[in-house]
N, C-alpha and C positions, 0 to 999 in steps of 0.2 A: 305575644306577653314581649316580645324582644321590637317592636314597637313605640310599644306603651313606654319604655323609658327613652327610647330616638324623642320622641315629642315632648319629655320632662329636661329632656336637656336641651333639646332646641326655645323650648318658652322660660329655663333658667338662663341659658344665654345670651336671651333676646332682652330679656330684664334684666339682666346685670350689667348690658352694653349700654345701654341707655338711662336717663333719669332726664326730671325735670327738670328747665331751665328758669331759674326763679329771676333772672337779670336780665337785662336788654344789654350787648355791647352795639348794635347801632342799630338806626332807625330806616334806611333803605341800603338796597344791596342793588347794583346794573354789571353785568358783563355778555359774556360771549359763550356758545355751548359750538361744538363741531361735536358732530353726530345727529341724531333722528329726533327731533326736527333738530337743525341745526341755528344759529340768528344769535340774536339781540334780548335778553332778555333784564327786567327788575322786577326788583322786587321788595315787598314795602313790612314791614316786622310789626309783629300787634306792640300792643303795651305790657301785654303778662307774660313774652318773650318766649312765649311755645310757638304762635302761630304766627304763618305768615301768609300771603299773598303775594303769587308771582304771575307777570305776563311775558307770554313769547312769542315775537315773530321771527319768520323767518322760512326755511326749505322743509319743505317736505318731502319724502321720496328718493335721499340726495344717499344715502347712507347704506340702508335696506330696503331694497326692495325700487329700484329704479325700471325694471323690466320687471311687473309684475302683473297677473290675469288678475283682470278687475270684470264681474260681470262676463257680460258676452264680448269683451276684448279685451286690451292690456293696456298698461299706462309704463313709456320709458321715455320717460323724462322726470324733471324735480318740479316741484308745484311748491305751493307754498301754504304756510300755518300759522295758525293766531289759536294760541291756547290761554288759560289763567288757571292758576291750579291754586288752590287752596291748600297749606301744609304746613306741617306739625315737626317740629324743628326742637331734635334734642342731644347737650352736648352728650359724649359716653363716660362709666365714671374712669374708665381705664386712661382715658388723658384727656380734659376738657377744652384743646384744641382742637379735638374731632367729635366731630356731631355728625348726628343721624338725620334724615329726617323722608318722611313719604307722605302723601296727599291727592290727590285728584279734581276734576273739572275736566267742563265742559276742553272741545278744541274744534273748530273750521279748517277745513283743506281744501284748494284746490289743483286740480293735478289736470295736463291734457289727455281723452281719455279716445284710446282707437279701439273702432270697433272692428270685429273678425269680420273680413269680408269671405264668402266663397269661394275666390282663389287664394285662401291664402297669404293675401299679400295685405299689410295696413289699410283704410282705408283714410279717409280724410279725418280729424280730427277733433273734435270737441272740448268744451270748456265743463270739468266735472266739479263740481261743491257739493260737499259732503258734513257733517255734521255728527260728531260721537262725542266718546269720554274719555279720558285718561287718567290711568293711576302710576304714580312713581314714587322709585324710594331711592335713596340715595344715601352719600356719606364727603364728608366735606371737613376740608383740614383749613386751619384760620395759622400759620404763620409765625411764631411768636415775633420774628424777626418783623416781620411786614404785619401787622394787627388787622390793616384796614383790606388786605388781600386774601381770597380766600379761593381754594382750589377744591376740585368737583370732580366725583364721575357720579351717574347713575343708571339707571335701567328703570325700564315700565313697558302698559303696553297702551293702543289706543285701540278700542272695538265700534266700528262704526254703530251710529242705530240709523240715518235716513242717506242716501238712500240703497245703501246694500248691508239690510241690518246682522249683525254681528262679525264680520267683516273685520280680519285682526291684526294689528302687526305690531312689531316690536319698538319699543324704542328706547334710547337713549345715548348718553354720551358722555363726555366729558368737558371743562369748560374751566373759568375764572371769574370770579368776579371781585368787584373794588364796593364796599363796606362801608357806605358814609353818613 
């Protein structure tokens, strides 16, 4: 019974904090993220004012997981990543300058992989490429004094499909976008 009330409270909170966006403030956004993956992003908003398509190009493994076990070896460096996200974007009822968004999409990664050797020394590295899926959720603030700027914070995860199925990696970060 206790969990039923918690579930209802969570659902009520989520529904009351978001509302459909019926107008589109801008068509494009571009910015930078510090986090995982870190780098440059470009976003194109759809005409309905709710959906967006975002492309991210940057580093992978720099914030969480620079030294990380992977298959029969380790990653101990920073690689690169490219992902494409399909997003739903909603202003909150509390403040129209504060928006929430969430979405998912494919992600490609490439890092140097070091195989474990018998003597516990790292062997020669090889480039390891991977493909997976990512999901993200975030909050974005559009200041009244600078309507073309937005600041965001997001959290998400990546799960690999190939070559190491179900390898999970936490992702997220903070950043700034210019909307035009």
